[in-house]
C-alpha positions in Angstrom: -149.3 -132.8 38.2 -152.2 -130.6 39.1 -155.4 -132.6 39.7 -158.6 -131.8 37.7 -160.3 -130.7 40.9 -157.6 -128.2 41.8 -157.6 -127.0 38.2 -161.3 -126.4 38.2 -161.0 -124.5 41.5 -158.3 -122.3 40.0 -160.5 -121.6 36.9 -163.4 -120.7 39.2 -161.3 -118.6 41.6 -160.0 -116.5 38.7 -163.4 -116.2 37.0 -162.0 -118.1 34.0 -164.9 -120.6 34.1 -168.1 -118.7 33.3 -171.7 -119.9 33.2 -174.6 -118.4 31.1 -175.5 -118.5 27.4 -172.5 -118.0 25.2 -171.9 -117.9 21.4 -168.4 -119.3 20.9 -165.9 -118.3 18.2 -167.0 -121.5 16.4 -170.5 -120.0 16.2 -171.8 -122.8 18.5 -173.8 -122.0 21.7 -172.9 -123.2 25.1 -173.9 -122.9 28.8 -170.2 -122.6 29.9 -167.3 -120.5 28.6 -163.7 -120.8 29.5 -162.1 -117.3 29.4 -158.4 -118.2 29.8 -157.5 -114.5 29.7 -159.0 -114.3 33.2 -156.8 -117.2 34.3 -153.7 -115.5 32.8 -154.3 -112.3 34.7 -153.1 -114.3 37.7 -149.7 -115.5 36.5 -148.9 -117.3 39.8 -152.0 -119.5 39.3 -151.7 -119.8 35.5 -148.1 -121.0 35.9 -149.2 -124.0 37.8 -151.6 -125.1 35.0 -149.0 -124.3 32.2 -146.3 -126.3 34.0 -148.7 -129.2 34.3 -149.4 -129.0 30.5 -145.7 -128.7 29.7 -145.0 -131.9 31.6 -147.7 -133.7 29.5 -146.2 -132.3 26.3 -142.7 -133.5 27.3 -144.1 -137.0 27.9 -145.9 -137.2 24.5 -143.6 -135.3 22.1 -139.9 -136.0 22.1 -138.9 -133.6 19.4 -140.3 -130.1 19.0 -138.5 -127.3 17.1 -141.1 -124.6 17.2 -144.4 -123.8 19.0 -147.0 -122.0 17.0 -149.9 -120.3 18.8 -153.0 -118.6 17.2 -153.7 -115.0 18.3 -155.2 -113.9 20.6 -155.9 -116.8 23.0 -152.8 -118.8 22.4 -150.1 -116.1 22.6 -149.5 -116.0 26.4 -149.9 -119.8 26.8 -147.6 -120.4 23.9 -145.0 -118.1 25.4 -145.3 -119.7 28.8 -145.1 -123.3 27.5 -142.2 -122.2 25.2 -140.4 -120.7 28.2 -140.9 -123.9 30.3 -139.8 -126.2 27.4 -137.1 -123.8 26.2 -138.5 -123.7 22.7 -138.9 -120.9 20.2 -142.5 -119.7 20.2 -144.3 -117.7 17.5 -147.8 -116.7 16.9 -150.0 -116.1 13.9 -152.7 -113.5 13.6 -155.7 -112.8 11.4 -155.3 -110.5 8.4 -158.5 -110.1 6.4 -159.9 -113.1 8.3 -157.0 -115.5 7.5 -154.1 -116.6 9.8 -150.8 -115.1 8.7 -147.3 -115.0 10.0 -146.2 -111.4 10.6 -143.6 -109.5 12.7 -140.8 -111.3 11.0 -141.9 -114.7 12.3 -141.2 -117.7 10.1 -141.6 -121.5 10.1 -138.4 -123.2 8.7 -138.8 -125.9 6.1 -138.7 -129.4 7.8 -139.1 -128.0 11.3 -141.3 -129.9 13.8 -144.1 -127.6 15.0 -146.5 -128.0 17.9 -149.7 -125.9 17.9 -150.8 -124.6 21.3 -154.1 -123.0 22.1 -155.9 -121.8 25.2 -159.2 -123.7 24.5 -160.0 -126.2 21.7 -163.7 -126.6 21.0 -164.0 -127.5 17.3 -160.3 -127.2 16.3 -161.0 -124.6 13.6 -158.2 -122.2 14.7 -155.8 -125.1 15.0 -156.6 -126.4 11.6 -156.0 -123.0 10.1 -152.6 -123.1 11.8 -151.9 -126.4 10.1 -152.3 -124.7 6.7 -149.4 -122.3 7.7 -147.2 -125.3 8.7 -147.9 -127.1 5.4 -147.4 -124.0 3.4 -143.9 -123.6 4.9 -143.2 -127.4 4.3 -142.8 -128.1 8.0 -144.1 -131.0 10.0 -147.0 -130.9 12.4 -146.0 -132.6 15.7 -149.4 -132.3 17.3 -151.9 -130.2 19.2 -151.9 -129.0 22.8 -154.3 -126.8 24.8 -154.9 -125.8 28.4 -158.5 -126.8 28.0 -160.0 -129.4 25.6 -163.7 -128.9 25.5 -164.1 -130.7 22.1 -166.8 -133.2 21.2 -165.5 -135.8 18.8 -168.3 -135.6 16.2 -167.8 -131.8 15.9 -164.0 -131.8 16.1 -162.0 -130.9 13.0 -158.7 -132.3 14.5 -158.1 -136.0 13.9 -154.9 -136.3 15.9 -154.7 -136.6 19.6 -155.0 -133.4 21.6 -152.7 -133.0 24.7 -154.5 -130.9 27.2 -154.2 -130.0 30.8 -157.9 -130.5 31.4 -160.7 -132.1 29.4 -164.1 -130.4 30.1 -167.2 -131.9 28.6 -169.6 -129.1 28.0 -172.4 -129.6 25.4 -172.5 -127.1 22.5 -175.4 -126.5 20.2 -176.2 -125.0 16.8 -178.5 -122.0 17.0 -181.5 -124.0 15.7 -180.9 -126.8 18.3 -180.9 -124.9 21.5 -182.5 -126.5 24.6 -185.3 -124.5 26.2 -183.4 -123.5 29.3 -180.5 -122.1 27.3 -182.9 -120.2 25.0 -184.2 -118.3 28.0 -180.8 -116.9 29.0 -179.5 -113.7 27.2 -176.6 -114.4 24.8 -173.1 -113.3 25.6 -170.5 -113.3 22.8 -167.1 -113.8 24.5 -163.6 -113.8 23.0 -162.1 -111.6 20.4 -162.9 -113.1 17.0 -166.1 -111.0 16.5 -164.6 -107.7 17.6 -164.5 -105.2 14.7 
């Protein structure tokens, strides 16, 4: 198992842990941003973190039929965890702002589905995935992510999240920004807002 200290060192080494003023895909503001795509650009380092997460998933979930990952952030992580656990892995993507299964992907009725993301902040994307699972009359096993940066009172997920690393970073609504964060120019990372 990879220690939190070694994991943070890997995130910093790959520039996956950024500092500044960020607007997250949830619309919340933060002084830190985890850009897992930067981590994933170094497969030899990302593999260590994914293997550690896969071991936690194995210990917590005995029966998984399918892994579902939301695009974009969850695709590579879902693939790597699926490879390690030897599980079929699919992804959903936004069509007109709503998660949809495309490319011939399907969720079989009654199958046990694990949702995997890169980073969970509010759980909004994961909960959108839950709708696809319910629509297909399958069963949600649980949630997993490389990084869990959620805060309980803002989290839409009520089940336990299995994560490789829990990072507590405050998030703020636009009208509740602390003075020091207001003074830093805003960066909008990720892909949700790209037109």
